[in-house]
N, C-alpha and C positions, 0 to 999 in steps of 0.2 A: 417286160418287167412291169410291176405295179408297185408304186410307192407314193406316199403322201407326205406332206410336211408335218413333222412331229410337233405337237404343242408342248410348251413348257408346263411342268407340273407345278401347281401352287404349293406354298410352304406346308400346308396341312396334309399334303400327300407324303411329305418327308418327316413331319413332326406332328402327330395327331394330339390334339388337346383332349383332356378327359371330358367325356360327355356323361353326366350323371344318369341320364335315362337309358344309356346303353347297357343292356343286360347280357350281351354276347361276347364282348371283348374282355379278356382277362386282364387283371392287374397283378403285378408281382410285388410282394412285400418281403424285404430282407429283415428278418427278425434277429436283432443283435442280442442273443440270449444272455451274454455277459458284458455287453458294451465292448470296450477295447481290451478287457481282461484276457490275457493269454498266458499259456505255460511256456512259450518260447518268446524270443525277442528279436525278430528279424529287423535289421536296420531299415529295410525298404518298405515296411508295413505302413500303408496310408492311414489305417484306422488309428494307430497309436499317435500319429502326427496331429490328430485332433485334440489331444491332451485334455480329455474330459474325465471326470471321476468314474472309476469303474468299481467292480465288486458286487453290484446288485444283480438280480436275476429277473428275467421275464417269466411271468406266471401264466397259468391256464386262463385266468380271468382276462388278461390282456389279449390273449388269442381270441377269446369270445368277443371282446370289444371290436377287434379287427373284423371278425366275421359279420358283426352287426353293422359296422360302418359300410362294408362293401356287400351288403345283402343283395341277393338276386344276381350277382355278378361272379363269374368264375374267378377263383383266387389261387394264385401260385405262391407258395411260401418257401423261403430259403432260410434255414436255421444257420446263423452265421456268428462271427465274432469280430475281434478277438478269436478265442477258441471256444466253440459251443460246448464241448465236452467238459469244460471246467465248471459248468453249471451243476454237474453231478447227476447220478442216475435218477434219483427221486424227482428232481425238478424237470428233467427232460422227459421222464415217463408221464408226468402230468401234462406237459405240453403236447406230447404225441397223442395221448388219449383225447385231448380236446380237439386236436386237428382231425383225428379220425371220426369225431362226432359231427363235424361240420360238412354237410353234403356239398357245399359250394367249393370246397377246397379240392382242386383238380390235380395238384401236384405238390409234393413236399420233398425238398432236397436239403442236404446238410453239407456245408463246406467245412472240412476239418484239416488240421495239419497232420492228423494221423498218429501223433505221438502216443496218445492214450488209448487208441483203438485196440480192443482185445475181444476175446470170445464172449465175455459177459455183455459188453456193449452190443455185439451183434445178436446175441440171444434176445436182448431187450428190444432191439429194432424188429427182429423177426416176430416177436410176440405182439407188439403194440402197433407197428406200422411196417409190415413186410415190404410194401412197395416204396419205402423210403429210398430216394436216390442219393447216393453218397459221392461227393467230390473230395478229392485229396489234393492238397497243395504240395507240389514237389517240383523243384526246378531242374528236372532232367536227371542226369547221373550225379555221382558223388562230387565231381569237379564243379558241376553246374550249381550245386547247392551250398556254395561257400557263404552265401548271404543268409541262408536259412539256418539260424543258430539258436541255442539256448542262452539263458542269462549268463552262463559261464563262458560264453563265446565258442562253445564246441558245436560242431555240426550235428544236426538231428537226423541226417539222412539214413543211418543204419536202422533207426527205429521206424521210420516211415516206410522203408523198403520192407521191413518185417511185417508191417501192417498190410501192405499190398499182397504179400505172400499169403497171409492169413485169409484175406478176403478171397483169394483164389481158391484156397482150400474149402471155403464155405460156399463156393459157387456164386459169389457176389461179383457183379460187374460195376466198375466205377469209372468216373471221369477224372482226369488229372489236369490241374491248372499249373502251367509252368510259366514263371516270370522270366522273360528274356532279358538277361543282364550281360555284361561283357564276358561273364564266365562261360557262356554257351555260344557266343558269337563265333562263326566260322566252323561250328561243329554240329550243324543241324542234323546231319545224317546220323552221327553217332548218338546224339541225344534222343532222337526219335526211335532208333533201334533199341536203345536201352529201355525206354519206356514200354516199347512193344513186347519186350521179353517178359513183362509181368502179365500173366494170363488173366488177371482181374481187370486190366485196363482196356476199355473199349472206346474211350474218347480222350483226346488230348486237345487242350486249348492253350495256345501260346499267347501270352499277354505281354505288352511292352512295358519296360521300366522307363517311361518318358518323364523323368524326374529332374531334368536339367535346371529347373527353376528353384529347386530346394537349396537353401543356403544355410540353414541352422539345424542343429540336432534336436532330438526330442527331449523335452524337459524330464529330469529325473527327480522324483519326489522323495526317494530314499536318501539317507545320509551317505551311504556308500554307493558309489557309481558302479553298476555291474560291468563286467567285461564286455558284454554285448554293446553297451552304450559308448564305451571307450572306443570300440571298433567303429561304431557309427561316426563318432567325432573325428576319428582319423580319416574316414572315408570322405568327410566333408572338408578336409583341410586343403585340398588342392584347388586349382582353378577349374572353372567350367562345370561346376555342379558336382554331385556325389559320384563316387567311384562306381556305384552300381548302375548309374544311368546310361542309357543308350540314346542314339539319335534315330529319328524315324527312318532314315536311309538304311541304317544298320538293321533295323527291325524288318524292313522290306526284304533285304537280302536273305535274312534268316528264314522268313516265312516262305519265300520262293524256293530256297534250297530244301526246306523241309517238305514242301508240297511236291516238288519234283521227286524226291526220294520216296515219299508216301505212295506215289504212283508207281515208280519203277520197282520198288521192293515189294509191292503187292499189299502194303499195310492197309490200303483203302478197303480191302475186303473184310477187315475186322475192326478197324479203328476209325472213328469220326474225328477228323482233324479240323480245328478252327484256328484262324478264320478262313481256311481254304473251302470248307463245305458251304458256308454261307455265301462266299464269293461265287462259287460254281452255281449255286441255286439262283442267284441274282443274274448271272450271265445267261442262264437258261430261262429267264423270265419267271422264276418261281419265287415264292415268299420265303422268309427266314424268321425263325423265332428268336434270333440273336438281335438284341436291341440296337447294336451297332449298324445293322443292315436293315432294320425295320423302322416303320413310322411310329411304333409304340416305344417312345423314348422316355425322357425324364418325367413326363406327366402321367405315365403308367407304371412307374417304378417308385416304390416307397420304402422307407426305412423306419423301423421302430426300435427304440432304445429302452433299457429297463426302467428309466425314470419317466417313461411315457412320452419322451420327445419323439415327434412324428414329423417326417419330412420326405424329401425326394431321395434320389439314389445316394447310397452311402459313399460313392466315389466322388461326388460333388463336394465342394468346400462347405464345411459346417462351421459355425451355426447358420451361414447364409442360406443353406438348403432347407432349414427347418421351417415347417409350416405351422406348427402349434403343438399342443398337448393332446394325445389321443383321447383322453377322457373328457376333453372339453370340446371336441369337434362333433357337431351334431349329425352330419351326413355328408354324402358325396357332393351335394350342392355347395356346401361350405368348403369342402376340399378344392373344388374347381375354382371358387372365388379366391381362396388363399393362393392357389397356383397363379391365377391371373394377376394377383397383386404382388407376387414375389419377384423382386428385382433380379436375383440371380437367374431364375428360370426364364425370365423375359430376355435377359442378356444372352443366355445360352441359345434360346430360339433364334435370336437375331444373328448369331454366328452362322446360322444355316441359310441366311438370306441369299447368299451367292450360290448356294447349291441349286436353287430353282432354275438357273440358266446354265448349269454345268453339264457337259456332255456325259458325265459319269453318274448323274443323279440316279438313274435306274439301276445301276449296279452297286455303287458305293453305299447308297442309302443315307448318306450324310454323316456316317461314323458316330463317334461317341462324344457327347458334349463334355463330359468330365475329363476325358483325355485331352480334348482341345484346351480346356482351362489350364491343364498342367504344362502345356507347352509355353515356352518363353517367347512371345512374339518378337521381342526386340532382338533375339538371337536367331530364331528359327524361321520367322516370316511365315510362309505358307507351307512349311515342311510337312505338316500333318496332311494337308490335301495332296501334296506331291506323293507322299507315301501311299495314300489310298489309291491314287490313280496308277502308280507303278505296280502296285500289287494286283489290281484288276488286269492291267496289261499283261503282266507275267503269267498269271493263272490262265488267262485266255489263250496265251501261247501254248501252255502246257496241255490244255484240252485239245488244241488243234494239232499239236505235234508231240505227243507224249514220248515217243522214242527219241526225240531230239530236244532235250530239255534246255540246251543252250539258248534256244529262242526266248526263254523267260528273261534273259538278261538284256535283250535288245531294247534300247530306249528310243528307237526310231519308230517302230511299229506300235501304234496305239489302238486301243479298243474304241472304235467309233461305229457302232451299228447303224445301218439304215433301217428305218421303221416306217411302214412295212417294206419288206424286201422279199419278193417271192417269184417263183417260176412254176409253171404248170406241172412239169415232170422233169426233174433234174437228171434222173438216170437215162431217160429217153434222149434228152438233149445231149448229154456227154457221149452216149453210144453213137448217135448220129454224127456228131462232130468227128469222131475217130473212124467212121466208116463212109468213105466217099461214095461207095456203091449204093448206099441207101437212097431211096427215092425222096426228093425234096418237094414239099408242097409248094404250090404257087402262092405268092403273096403280092399284094399291091403296096407300093412304097409311097407314102405321103411325105414329101420333103418340104420344109419351109425354113425360114431364117431362125425359127425357134426350136428346130430339132426335126429328126426323122422318125416316122412312126411306121411300123409294119402293120398292115391291115389284112383282114381276110376278104375284103372287098364288099362287105355288106354295109348298107347305109347306117351311119352312126356307130358302127362297131370298129374300134381301132385296137384289135387284139390278134396277134399271131405269134407262133413260136419264134423264138430268137433265131437269127440266121447264123450260119457257119461258113467257113471258107469255101466249101464245096457247093454252096448255093449260088445260082446264077446271079442273084442280086446282092451278093455279099459286099462287093466293093462299093456298089452304088449306095448301100445302106449306111456305110460308115461316113461320118461327116469329115470334110477335108482337113480341118486343122488337127483332128485327133488320129487321122488315118496313119501317118508315119509311125506313131507310137503303137497303134494296134497291130500294124504289119510286123514290126520288130518283135512284139511279144508273142504273136501267133506263129509267124513264119520262122523268125530267128530263134526265139526261146521255146517254141513248140507248145505254148500254153493255150488254154481255153479262155476266151473272154465271154462274160455273160452280160456285159453292159458297157456302153461307152457314150461319152458326151463331149463335144468340143468346147463347151462353155457358151452361155447365152446371157446377154444383158437384159433381155426382155423389155426393150424400150416401149413405153406406152402401155405396158401391162402391169397389173397389180400383182406381180410375182417377184420373189426374191431371186436375184441373179444366180445362175448356176455356174459352178467352176468346171474346168476341164477335168474329166475323170475317166478311169477305165476299171471295170470290175473283172477280177480274175477268179476262175473256178478251178482250183487244183483237182487233179484226178484222184489223188490219195494223199495220205499224211506225209509221205516222204517227199512228194513233189511240192507239197505245201511248204515244208521246211526249207527245201532248196530255194524255192521262189522267194520266200520271205527274206532269207539271208541275202539273196542277190539284189532284191529291191532296196534293202538297207544299205548295201554297198553302193548302189547307184545313187541313192539319195545323198549319201555322204560325199560321193565324188562330184556331184553336180551342184552342190550347195554354193560353192564359190563362183559358179558360172552363171547363175540365175540373175535376172534383173532384180534390183533392190525392191523389196516389198512382196516378192513371190517366193514361196517355199514349196518343196515337195512334201506331200503327206502320204504315208503308207499306213493304211488302216486295216485292222482285223475286224471282220464282221461275220455275219451268218446269212445264208440264203435259205429260205423256207421252200420246201417242196410241197405244193398243194395236193398232189396225188397221194403221197405217202404220209404227209404230216410230219416229216422229219426235217432236220436242219443240217446244212452242210457248211463247213468253215470255208470262208472266201477271203480274198484280199482285195483292197481297193487302192488304186494309185491315182493321185490327183495333184494338180497344181493349184495352190491355195493362196489367197491374199493374206499376208500376215496382219498383225494389229495396226501397223503403220499405213496400210494401203487401203485406198478406196476402190470401188469397183471400176470407175472410169480409168484410173491409172493401171489397174490390173489388166483390163482388156487391151489397153494400149501396148502393154509389154508381153501379152500372152503368146503371141507368135514366136517371139525370140526365146521365151522360156521353153516353149514346146520343142523348138529346134535344139536347144541345149540339152534337154532331157533325152531327146531321141538319139543324139550323138553318144551320150553316156550309156544308154541302154544297148546300143548297137555294139559297144565294146565290152559289155558285161554278158554273163550267161549264168543260168541257175545250176551251178555245180558246187557241191559242198554246202555245209550249213553254218559256216563261220561268218560273222559279220564284224564290223569295226567297233562295236560297242564293247566297253570294258567288262571283263568277267569279275565276279566277286573277289574281294581280297582274301588271301590265304588265312587260315586259322591263326589266331593270336596265341602267344605263349600262355602257358597255364597261369592263372591268376590266384592270388591268395586273398583272404578276406581283408587284410590290411591294405590292399591295393598296391 
């Protein structure tokens, strides 16, 4: 095996500051064509909670100012609201013409509630900007859309569904943003199936209603309070925040259930699902264009309002996120200076300080600053980080054992990759392990108090294929403290081990102490699922038998095959010092902990895929808007 100690990423690898001289990195600008003006009145709308004057329109000249401000840099523009279509056809036509004339604009999208979308609008888009990407806000099925209502308090779902059907008739593909509220909890499969029935939908993004900190309703400037605001007031009358709000744990369960169904039902062949796809890409070591998983966060996302207010992401609190007036900002150097002096952005970046030392930094990407702001820390503590980690763990399980989705609910097995972690040829190694008749190569074993190394016998070269039980030096190669565990897992459980270590304190060396660990290489996904469940059961059973300060960790990871360039899902079992334990005390109690674990493993066996972790709660009863 070959591995090195992974270095912590600095903060700018998680949150990149705007560099004015950079001409390759795109920025996103959310263009609020009508500010908060909208033709419907959803109680959970964050834009209307800003309570700013609406009614004005963004014009083509302001689009030109944007292009000049970010000249020589790729620019992605999202036409947003409120509801952008309330700007009217003439105004939107002028904006689209100006966007089409700007060569640096690499993408234009529009987020609409779909209520006004008709053939005339689509004709206009086809004529002036045929590559316009359309996103529609729809909270799943009819039941899920109880909070998406007009000023009369009536649901707008039928009109939005009709718009999706029209889009399909016109050959248009759209993405749907679904806000996860209590109205869809426990029904992820039905909601995803419903959205998948629309032939126009090729992407679904589930976003959480983490609004527990909201305590007052939106101000009404009219003399007569509309029915929608009365419903909002009623939703805020109870304890614990608004009736449409959910907890991060509930969102995690919904996303994992949706992802499991997305895989098993085959929806992945046609529909991009977020946040599942971005999580999968990060698990695979790939980048993501989704700012929640990218380092291009609030310093690369901007918002423009009709009155020329210009600032960071529209989901951040305003006016704190405001940087200035568009027509008064001279260039990107000034934008960067304004960002550096903005208290909210600096506080947001500081929220990510702990991310630099987190085991999940390479997969989570730090998440969303605005969503973190909406969490009530007095109530939720680290609930946001907990949800991100649980989501990564669950999706990693679904990738490793897609036919056994129950692994996604296991809270014992965590995603803790070793980097790097590689083997010369995984297929050759597993085939040799299962065939005692295969000729085994001779190796020289170098044993010391700091570990055993297999060598090929050449001076200065410490590299040889991993050994297997049929090799003459197998027993000699396994360190004594870890041997009973390896023997049970290989002989008793019939598993393949790809690595083992009895733990080393490395006295007198400038090395971090190593814990006792065993790496397991399942032959296939079914064996992986059985082994994962058995290890969870064992960890649960032995917890009360271990010396204080030592815990069993079972980790999901990946092994890289150097020959094929592929990765294989593996499991790592270790005895780990918890936060109360120092290394001296850990090694003093390690023998006893290893014996206790061996006893439990000997009584367990990888049969079935059930583990002690609780399954998701059943679906809640149907909810009305009044809560």
